C-alpha positions in Angstrom: 99.6 112.1 115.5 96.5 111.4 113.3 98.5 108.9 111.1 99.0 106.7 114.2 95.3 107.0 115.3 93.8 105.8 112.0 95.5 102.4 112.3 94.2 101.6 115.8 91.2 99.3 115.9 90.1 97.5 119.0 89.5 94.2 117.4 88.8 92.5 114.0 85.4 92.5 112.5 83.5 89.5 111.2 81.4 88.6 108.2 77.9 88.1 109.4 76.1 87.8 106.0 77.0 87.3 102.3 74.4 88.2 99.7 74.5 87.9 95.9 72.3 89.7 93.5 72.5 87.6 90.2 70.3 90.0 88.3 69.8 93.8 88.7 66.6 94.3 90.6 66.2 90.5 90.9 66.0 88.4 94.1 68.9 88.4 96.6 70.5 85.1 97.5 72.1 84.5 100.9 75.2 82.2 100.6 77.7 80.8 103.0 80.7 81.8 100.8 81.5 83.7 97.6 84.5 84.0 95.3 85.8 87.6 95.1 87.5 88.2 91.7 90.1 90.9 91.5 89.0 94.0 89.7 85.5 92.6 89.2 83.5 91.8 92.3 81.8 88.7 93.6 81.2 85.8 91.2 77.5 85.4 90.7 76.6 89.0 91.6 75.5 91.3 88.8 78.1 93.9 89.8 80.8 91.3 89.3 79.6 90.5 85.8 82.3 89.4 83.3 80.4 90.3 80.2 82.1 91.9 77.2 80.2 95.1 77.9 81.9 95.3 81.3 85.6 94.5 80.8 86.5 96.4 84.0 84.2 97.0 86.9 84.1 100.3 88.6 84.4 101.4 92.2 81.3 99.6 93.3 82.4 96.0 92.8 81.4 95.0 96.4 79.0 96.7 98.8 79.3 96.3 102.6 77.0 97.4 105.4 77.7 97.6 109.1 75.7 95.0 111.1 75.4 97.5 114.0 73.4 99.8 111.7 70.7 97.3 111.1 68.9 97.9 114.4 69.2 101.7 113.8 67.5 101.4 110.4 64.8 99.2 111.9 64.3 101.7 114.7 63.8 104.5 112.2 61.1 102.3 110.5 59.4 101.5 113.8 60.3 97.9 113.4 61.9 95.4 115.8 64.4 94.1 113.1 65.2 94.2 109.5 66.2 91.4 107.1 69.6 92.4 105.7 68.8 90.9 102.3 66.3 93.7 101.8 69.2 96.2 101.8 70.9 94.5 98.8 74.4 94.8 100.2 76.9 92.0 99.5 78.5 91.8 102.9 77.3 92.4 106.4 80.2 93.1 108.8 80.1 93.4 112.6 82.6 94.6 115.1 84.6 97.0 112.8 83.7 100.5 112.0 83.7 100.4 108.2 83.6 104.2 107.7 86.8 104.4 109.8 88.4 102.0 107.3 88.2 104.5 104.5 91.5 106.1 103.7 91.7 109.4 105.6 95.2 110.5 104.5 96.4 109.9 101.0 99.8 108.9 102.1 98.3 106.3 104.6 95.9 104.2 102.5 93.9 101.5 104.3 92.5 98.2 103.1 90.3 95.4 104.4 91.7 91.9 104.7 88.9 89.3 104.7 89.9 85.9 105.9 93.4 84.9 104.7 92.9 85.6 101.0 90.8 88.7 100.0 91.8 92.3 100.1 89.3 95.1 99.4 89.9 98.8 99.0 87.0 101.0 100.1 86.0 103.4 97.4 83.1 105.4 98.8 79.8 105.6 100.6 77.0 103.3 99.5 74.1 105.7 99.4 70.6 104.3 99.4 68.5 104.4 96.2 64.8 104.8 95.6 64.6 101.0 95.8 64.8 101.2 99.6 61.4 102.8 99.7 60.0 99.8 97.8 61.8 97.3 99.9 61.3 98.9 103.4 58.2 100.9 102.9 57.5 104.6 103.4 60.6 106.2 105.0 62.9 103.4 103.9 65.1 105.8 101.9 65.6 108.2 104.7 66.1 105.5 107.3 69.1 104.3 105.2 70.6 107.7 104.7 73.9 107.8 106.6 73.7 104.0 107.2 73.9 102.6 103.7 77.4 101.2 104.1 80.4 101.5 101.8 81.5 100.4 98.4 84.8 98.6 97.6 86.9 97.3 94.8 88.5 93.9 94.9 92.3 94.3 95.1 93.1 90.6 95.7 90.6 87.9 95.1 89.8 84.7 96.9 87.0 83.1 98.9 85.0 85.0 101.5 83.1 82.8 104.0 80.6 83.5 106.8 82.4 84.4 110.1 85.7 85.3 108.3 87.7 87.9 110.2 87.7 91.4 108.7 90.9 93.4 109.5 91.6 97.0 108.5 95.3 97.8 108.0 97.7 99.9 106.1 98.0 99.1 102.4 101.3 97.5 101.4 
């Protein structure tokens, strides 16, 4: 039955990179840990801003990208490797298929547990923007299509650190 299959993952994933973007279109900062704030995003990231203009953040509070997609994107750009900070995603996750962690059946919602504190709900695909052409060069936008990662909202806050386990499970 499909409801049984969607809960079967071979192993946990792992946080390989954490990136904050303090200002929209500003430089990206690599950090060892970040505070995820429920219903807002990552403290210090522009998408997790607590300004009066933004009392509630939307469905794009945190962005995640699959570490295994980085060599694919680099390959499409005829490059040996790619610096993940250029992609402007908050979290780089290895070992767990993030797309498979999106809820497939409405009555079987899935969430991501990061470390022993944070719970994220995946909300959609993180499509590339025109900025990828600037950051990666000609063809950057198309290299990212289908490999841009996913967006998430913070259900339960706490600290996320490098190398934390990432587990996809049924929502409680």
